[in-house]
C-alpha positions in Angstrom: -209.3 78.2 -5.5 -212.2 79.3 -7.4 -215.1 81.5 -6.1 -217.4 78.5 -5.5 -214.7 77.3 -3.2 -214.5 80.5 -1.2 -218.1 80.3 -0.1 -218.8 79.3 3.5 -221.1 76.6 4.3 -223.8 79.0 5.1 -223.5 80.1 1.4 -223.7 76.4 0.3 -226.6 75.8 2.3 -228.8 78.2 0.4 -228.3 75.9 -2.6 -229.7 72.9 -0.8 -232.9 71.3 -2.2 -233.1 73.3 -5.4 -232.3 72.4 -9.0 -229.4 73.7 -10.5 -227.3 74.1 -13.6 -223.5 73.4 -12.9 -220.9 74.5 -15.3 -217.6 72.8 -14.7 -214.2 72.7 -16.1 -214.1 72.1 -20.1 -217.6 73.3 -20.3 -219.1 70.2 -18.8 -222.6 71.0 -17.5 -224.7 69.1 -14.8 -228.3 69.5 -13.8 -230.1 68.2 -10.5 -231.3 68.7 -7.5 -228.9 69.7 -4.8 -228.6 67.0 -2.1 -225.8 68.5 -0.3 -222.3 70.3 -0.5 -219.2 68.5 0.9 -218.2 71.5 3.6 -214.3 70.4 3.1 -213.9 70.1 -0.6 -216.9 72.0 -1.8 -217.9 69.2 -3.9 -221.6 69.3 -5.0 -223.8 66.1 -4.8 -226.6 66.3 -7.3 -229.7 63.8 -7.5 -231.6 63.3 -10.5 -235.0 61.4 -10.6 -235.4 58.9 -13.1 -238.1 56.5 -14.3 -239.4 53.9 -11.8 -238.5 55.6 -8.5 -234.8 55.3 -9.6 -232.5 58.2 -8.5 -229.2 59.1 -10.2 -226.3 60.5 -8.1 -223.7 62.7 -9.6 -220.7 64.5 -7.8 -219.1 67.5 -9.1 -215.7 68.2 -7.3 -215.3 71.6 -5.9 -212.1 72.6 -7.4 -213.8 71.8 -11.1 -217.1 74.1 -10.4 -216.8 77.2 -12.4 -220.7 78.6 -12.0 -223.8 77.2 -10.3 -227.0 78.6 -11.4 -230.3 77.9 -9.3 -233.1 76.9 -11.8 -236.0 76.1 -9.6 -237.2 76.0 -6.0 -237.8 72.4 -4.3 -241.4 71.8 -3.0 -242.0 69.9 -0.1 -242.5 66.7 -2.0 -238.9 67.1 -3.8 -237.6 67.9 -0.1 -239.0 64.7 1.2 -237.9 62.7 -2.0 -234.3 64.1 -1.3 -234.2 63.7 2.6 -235.1 59.9 1.9 -232.4 58.8 -0.9 -229.9 57.4 1.3 -232.2 56.1 3.9 -232.5 52.1 4.1 -235.9 50.9 3.5 -236.0 48.9 6.7 -235.4 52.1 8.6 -239.1 53.5 8.6 -240.0 55.7 11.5 -242.3 54.1 14.2 -245.0 56.0 16.1 -244.3 55.9 20.2 -247.3 53.1 20.3 -245.6 51.0 17.4 -242.4 51.0 19.2 -243.9 50.2 22.3 -246.1 47.4 20.7 -242.9 46.1 19.0 -241.0 46.4 22.4 -243.5 44.6 24.3 -244.0 41.8 21.6 -240.4 41.0 21.4 -239.9 41.0 25.2 -242.9 38.5 25.6 -241.4 36.4 22.8 -238.1 36.1 24.4 -239.7 35.7 27.9 -241.9 32.7 26.4 -238.4 31.2 24.9 -237.0 31.5 28.5 -234.3 34.0 27.7 -233.9 36.6 30.6 -235.0 40.0 29.6 -235.5 43.3 31.6 -236.1 46.9 30.6 -233.4 49.3 31.2 -233.2 53.2 31.2 -235.4 55.9 32.7 -238.2 55.4 30.2 -237.6 51.6 29.8 -236.7 52.0 26.3 -233.8 49.6 26.3 -234.4 45.6 26.6 -231.5 44.0 28.5 -230.8 40.3 27.6 -229.0 38.2 30.2 -227.2 41.4 31.5 -225.0 41.1 28.5 -226.9 42.3 25.6 -228.9 45.5 24.8 -231.6 46.0 22.2 -232.8 49.7 21.4 -235.7 50.9 19.6 -237.0 49.6 16.8 -235.9 46.3 18.4 -234.2 44.7 15.6 -231.2 42.8 14.9 -229.2 45.8 13.9 -230.0 47.4 17.3 -228.5 44.6 19.5 -225.2 45.6 21.1 -222.9 43.5 23.2 -219.2 43.1 23.7 -219.7 39.4 23.6 -219.8 38.4 19.9 -221.0 34.9 20.1 -224.0 36.2 22.3 -224.4 39.2 20.0 -224.7 37.0 16.9 -226.9 34.4 18.4 -229.5 36.6 19.7 -229.4 38.7 16.5 -230.2 35.7 14.6 -233.0 34.6 17.0 -234.4 38.4 16.7 -234.2 37.9 12.6 -236.1 34.6 12.5 -238.7 36.1 15.1 -239.4 39.0 12.6 -239.5 37.1 9.6 -242.2 34.8 11.4 -244.2 38.3 11.9 -244.6 39.2 8.5 
């Protein structure tokens, strides 16, 4: 076990969002922004920003790490870019007003198409379709849940079609 692997997760956390140079076995060197460190194997996940908003991800296995040197602190912009790397495009955040509007529009559309729908939960954030399917915020096909696969598939298809017509 090397010195890097002996560090604690709290020690590794101090490297996150920082530009580092990692020297690994056989004098291989890697540079990039530390996205995270695997707490089990001490592997370092590095992100390098390329042209055209593209990102290159490298993983340096923990057992191969010989030295890690911090080159630069990340500013707020870098931290924001790093935090969004693995977030899908469609999972943008919605304000409470936008979520309410999406819920009400979907509920109205379902009712217009004679699909029974009610609001559930303390704040009424969850829509319940025919008592067998729920739709959570932000009210897309991925947020549907039901134990009945046939109903789940059909309602997801309906919502997908509805959302495509909205765009």
